[in-house]
N, C-alpha and C positions, 0 to 999 in steps of 0.2 A: 617315696614316690615310686621307686622301681617295683616294689612289692604290689602296690596298688595298680600300677600299669600292667603287671603280670596278670592280676585278677581281671582287669578290664579286658585284656586280650583274650583270656580264657572265656569270659562271658560272651564276647563278640564271636568267638569260635563255636559257640553253642554248648560249651561245657557247663555243667551244673556245679556250683561250689558246695562244699560241705556246709551244714547249718552253722550259723553263729550261735554261740552259747550266751544266753542272757539271764541275768538274775534281776527280776523286776524290770527296771528301765536301764540297767547297766550292762554293757557288753563285757562279758568275762573273757571271751575268746572270739576273735573274728573282726577286729576293728578295720583291717585292711579290706576284707571282703565286704564289709558294710559300706565303706566309702566307695569302693568300686561299683557296687550296686547303685548307690546314690548318683554317681557320675552318669550311669546309663539309665537311671529311672527304673531299676529292677529291684524289687524287694527280695532280700535274701531269705532263705529258709531259716527259721528260728527254733532253737532247742532250749527249753527252760533248763536252767542250771543254777544250782546253789553255790554259794561261795564267793560272790562278787563283792561282798561287804558294801552294799549301797549306802549304808549309814556313813561311810567314810568318803563318799563322793564329794568333790569340790565343785561348787556351782560355777558354771561358765562365766557368769558376770564378775566373779572375783579373780579370774585369771587375767593378768596383764597381757595384752596383745600388742606387739610392736608392728604397726602398719607399714613402717619403712622396710621391714624384713620381707614384705610381700611385693 
């Protein structure tokens, strides 16, 4: 959360974040910047990037989420 808050504060101050690196539909670098943009409704700049191994991605629906932790 602190890193996301830092990026939210930066966006609110008018600063432009570095582009997030994306391989297909997988974020390789920039998860915190992506979430901060989503919080504020701002699309981050995207830079295509190889090496994310999208074939190894785990589908969200297979990840157990403990709602009590929220």
